[in-house]
C-alpha positions in Angstrom: 81.1 89.7 102.2 84.2 91.6 103.4 85.0 94.6 101.2 88.4 95.5 99.8 88.4 98.7 101.8 87.7 96.9 105.0 90.6 94.6 104.4 92.9 97.5 103.6 91.9 99.4 106.7 92.4 96.3 108.9 95.9 95.8 107.5 96.7 99.5 107.3 98.0 98.9 103.7 96.2 101.5 101.8 93.6 104.2 101.5 90.1 104.0 100.0 91.4 105.9 96.9 94.2 103.3 96.5 91.7 100.4 96.9 89.5 101.9 94.2 92.4 102.3 91.9 93.5 98.7 92.5 90.1 97.2 91.8 89.5 99.5 88.8 92.8 98.4 87.3 91.7 94.7 87.6 88.3 95.4 86.1 89.6 97.5 83.2 92.3 94.9 82.5 89.7 92.1 82.4 86.8 93.8 80.6 88.1 97.0 78.9 87.0 100.6 79.5 83.6 100.5 77.8 82.3 97.4 79.7 83.1 98.6 83.2 80.8 100.9 85.0 81.4 103.0 88.1 78.7 100.9 89.8 80.7 97.8 89.0 83.8 99.3 90.7 81.9 100.5 93.8 80.4 97.1 94.2 83.7 95.3 93.8 85.5 97.7 96.2 82.6 97.6 98.7 81.9 101.3 98.9 79.0 103.5 98.0 78.7 105.4 94.7 79.1 108.8 96.4 82.4 107.5 97.8 83.6 106.7 94.3 82.6 110.1 93.0 84.2 111.8 96.0 87.6 110.5 94.8 87.0 110.5 91.0 84.7 112.8 89.2 83.8 110.3 86.5 84.9 107.0 84.9 87.3 108.7 82.4 89.1 110.5 85.3 89.5 107.2 87.1 90.7 105.4 84.0 93.3 108.1 83.5 94.6 107.6 87.0 94.9 103.9 86.4 96.8 104.6 83.2 99.1 107.1 84.9 100.0 104.7 87.7 100.6 101.7 85.5 102.2 103.3 82.4 104.2 105.8 84.5 105.8 103.0 86.4 106.5 101.1 83.2 108.2 104.2 81.6 110.3 104.7 84.7 111.5 101.1 84.7 112.4 101.1 80.9 114.1 104.5 80.9 116.1 103.5 84.0 117.2 100.2 82.4 118.6 102.1 79.4 120.4 104.8 81.4 122.0 102.3 83.8 123.8 100.4 81.0 127.0 101.4 79.2 127.4 100.1 75.6 124.6 100.3 73.0 124.4 96.5 73.1 124.1 96.5 76.8 121.4 99.1 76.6 119.5 97.1 74.0 119.8 93.9 76.2 118.6 95.8 79.3 115.6 97.4 77.5 114.5 94.1 76.0 114.9 92.2 79.3 113.1 94.9 81.3 110.1 95.1 78.9 109.9 91.3 78.8 109.7 91.3 82.6 107.2 94.2 82.7 104.7 92.2 80.6 105.5 88.8 82.0 105.5 89.6 85.7 102.1 91.1 86.0 99.1 89.6 84.1 96.9 92.5 85.2 99.2 95.0 83.6 99.5 92.8 80.5 95.7 92.7 80.3 95.4 96.4 80.7 98.0 97.0 78.0 96.2 94.6 75.5 92.8 96.2 76.2 94.4 99.6 75.7 95.8 98.6 72.3 92.5 97.1 71.2 90.4 100.1 72.3 89.0 101.9 69.2 88.8 105.3 71.1 91.6 107.5 69.9 91.5 109.6 73.1 92.9 106.6 75.1 95.7 106.0 72.6 96.7 109.7 72.6 96.8 109.7 76.4 98.9 106.5 76.5 101.3 107.9 74.0 101.6 111.1 76.0 102.0 109.4 79.3 104.7 106.8 78.3 105.0 105.6 74.7 106.5 108.6 73.1 109.3 108.9 75.7 110.0 105.2 75.5 110.0 105.3 71.8 112.4 108.2 71.7 114.8 106.7 74.2 114.8 103.3 72.5 115.3 104.9 69.1 118.4 106.6 70.3 119.8 103.3 71.4 119.0 101.7 68.1 120.6 104.6 66.2 123.8 104.0 68.2 123.7 100.4 67.0 122.8 101.0 63.4 124.1 104.5 62.6 123.1 105.8 59.2 120.2 103.4 58.7 116.5 104.3 58.8 115.5 102.6 62.1 112.3 104.5 62.9 110.1 101.4 62.7 112.4 99.2 64.7 111.4 100.3 68.3 107.7 99.4 67.5 108.6 96.1 65.9 110.7 95.1 68.9 108.1 96.2 71.4 105.2 94.4 69.6 107.4 91.3 69.2 107.9 91.1 73.0 104.2 91.8 73.7 103.1 89.2 71.2 105.5 86.6 72.5 104.3 87.0 76.0 100.6 86.9 74.9 101.3 83.5 73.2 102.2 81.9 76.5 99.2 79.6 76.9 99.3 78.4 73.3 103.0 77.9 72.9 103.1 75.6 75.9 100.9 73.1 73.9 103.1 73.1 70.8 104.9 69.8 70.3 108.6 70.3 69.9 108.7 73.7 71.5 111.8 73.6 73.8 110.4 75.7 76.6 107.0 74.1 77.4 107.4 74.4 81.2 105.5 77.6 82.3 108.3 78.6 84.6 111.2 78.2 82.2 113.9 80.8 82.9 115.8 79.6 79.8 112.9 80.8 77.6 113.4 84.3 78.8 117.1 84.2 78.3 116.8 82.6 74.9 114.2 85.1 73.7 116.1 88.1 74.9 119.4 86.9 73.3 117.6 86.1 70.0 116.2 89.7 69.8 119.6 91.3 70.7 121.6 89.1 68.3 119.2 89.7 65.5 119.5 93.4 65.9 123.2 93.5 66.3 123.8 91.3 63.3 125.1 88.3 65.3 122.4 86.2 63.6 122.7 86.2 59.8 
């Protein structure tokens, strides 16, 4: 069977290290940190164990690289979406839309994020917060403070983020609910309606 590395070399698309990271990301997203071994990764990539350890000293090191790549990209997208907008309402809309797209566009990233949240090991949560969540929380908090000056809004960023994550995760089930207006899996109206509902709820446009 042709290995990932062989295909990458033939197309000139990536290095062995990048191939290992790509495969490891898929495996961690599907099975979680504890259930994936370095041997699983080497077999899936099609390289030897010494090759894996040449690039990554252990599984935790590899996992950290996966988190850095994925959550670092997420943080950049979210912070850019806020800084590119003008009014507080526009910033709110941009943030909600970008986070919706981050989770909805890439099922592998969504799986990785969910596995991360369910992981009982506090080390992984601390790393995730340090890599991305704290900066995103702080930036989003400032936007909400602009909208709701004088109110205690410290829980609001986490409520909004978890609402978006939960809504995306419900995708397969909500398609089966009779009466749900967006049962088509590719409904663009669902995205627009969800984003507008969140924004209007937070700006007081929905009583």
